[in-house]
C-alpha positions as CSV (number, residue, x, y, z in Angstrom):
1,X,-7.5,0.1,-1.0
2,X,-9.3,-3.3,-1.0
3,X,-11.5,-5.3,1.0
4,X,-10.8,-8.4,2.9
5,X,-12.5,-10.6,0.3
6,X,-11.1,-9.7,-3.3
7,X,-14.0,-8.4,-5.5
8,X,-16.6,-8.5,-2.7
9,X,-17.5,-5.0,-3.5
10,X,-17.4,-3.3,-6.9
11,X,-16.2,0.2,-5.8
12,X,-16.4,2.4,-2.7
13,X,-19.9,3.6,-3.6
14,X,-21.0,-0.1,-3.4
15,X,-19.5,-0.5,0.0
16,X,-21.6,2.5,1.3
17,X,-24.7,1.0,-0.3
18,X,-23.9,-2.3,1.4
19,X,-23.4,-0.6,4.8
20,X,-19.7,-1.6,4.9
21,X,-18.5,2.0,5.0
22,X,-20.5,5.4,5.7
23,X,-20.5,7.9,3.2
24,X,-18.2,10.2,5.6
25,X,-15.7,7.3,5.9
26,X,-15.6,6.8,2.1
27,X,-15.1,10.6,1.7
28,X,-12.3,10.7,4.3
29,X,-10.5,7.8,2.6
30,X,-10.7,9.6,-0.8
31,X,-9.6,12.8,0.6
32,X,-6.7,11.2,2.4
33,X,-5.5,9.5,-0.7
34,X,-5.9,12.5,-2.9
35,X,-3.7,14.4,-0.4
36,X,-1.0,11.8,-0.9
37,X,-1.3,12.2,-4.7
38,X,-3.1,8.8,-5.1
39,X,-6.2,8.3,-7.4
40,X,-8.6,5.5,-6.2
41,X,-9.3,3.0,-8.9
42,X,-12.2,0.4,-8.6
43,X,-10.9,-3.2,-8.5
44,X,-13.3,-4.2,-11.4
45,X,-11.3,-1.8,-13.7
46,X,-8.0,-3.3,-12.5
47,X,-9.3,-6.9,-13.4
48,X,-9.8,-6.2,-17.0
49,X,-7.4,-7.6,-19.5
50,X,-4.2,-5.6,-19.8
51,X,-4.0,-4.0,-23.2
52,X,-0.9,-1.8,-22.5
53,X,2.7,-2.5,-23.7
54,X,4.0,-4.9,-21.0
55,X,6.2,-8.1,-20.8
56,X,2.9,-9.6,-19.1
57,X,1.4,-9.7,-22.5
58,X,3.9,-12.5,-23.6
59,X,2.4,-16.0,-24.2
60,X,5.0,-17.6,-22.3
61,X,4.7,-15.7,-19.0
62,X,2.7,-17.3,-16.1
63,X,0.8,-14.9,-13.9
64,X,-0.2,-15.6,-10.2
65,X,-3.5,-13.8,-9.8
66,X,-6.5,-15.5,-8.2
67,X,-9.9,-16.8,-9.0
68,X,-11.3,-15.9,-12.4
69,X,-8.3,-13.7,-13.0
70,X,-5.6,-16.4,-12.5
71,X,-3.3,-16.7,-15.3
72,X,-4.5,-13.5,-17.1
73,X,-2.6,-10.4,-17.7
74,X,-4.8,-7.7,-16.2
75,X,-4.1,-4.2,-15.1
76,X,-3.9,-5.5,-11.6
77,X,-0.9,-7.9,-12.4
78,X,0.6,-5.0,-14.6
79,X,0.8,-2.7,-11.6
80,X,0.4,-4.7,-8.3
81,X,1.2,-8.5,-8.8
82,X,4.9,-8.0,-8.1
83,X,4.2,-6.7,-4.5
């Protein structure tokens, strides 16, 4: 789950503090995702450098990405860049 502008909110709690979502809306989304077996992960964690075993860690691989993350093997590129 992301916002229209990437990285515009640190996490769902931040969206509530900024008035983008109500606490009830956030709780409904988390409950719906949990019911589907999904675990919400804040974007800021996904944009950390990928330290796992992946072909994305090779020096000759170019990553799409965006903004400050362009060209970096992050957890976002590891799990979602192919979509």
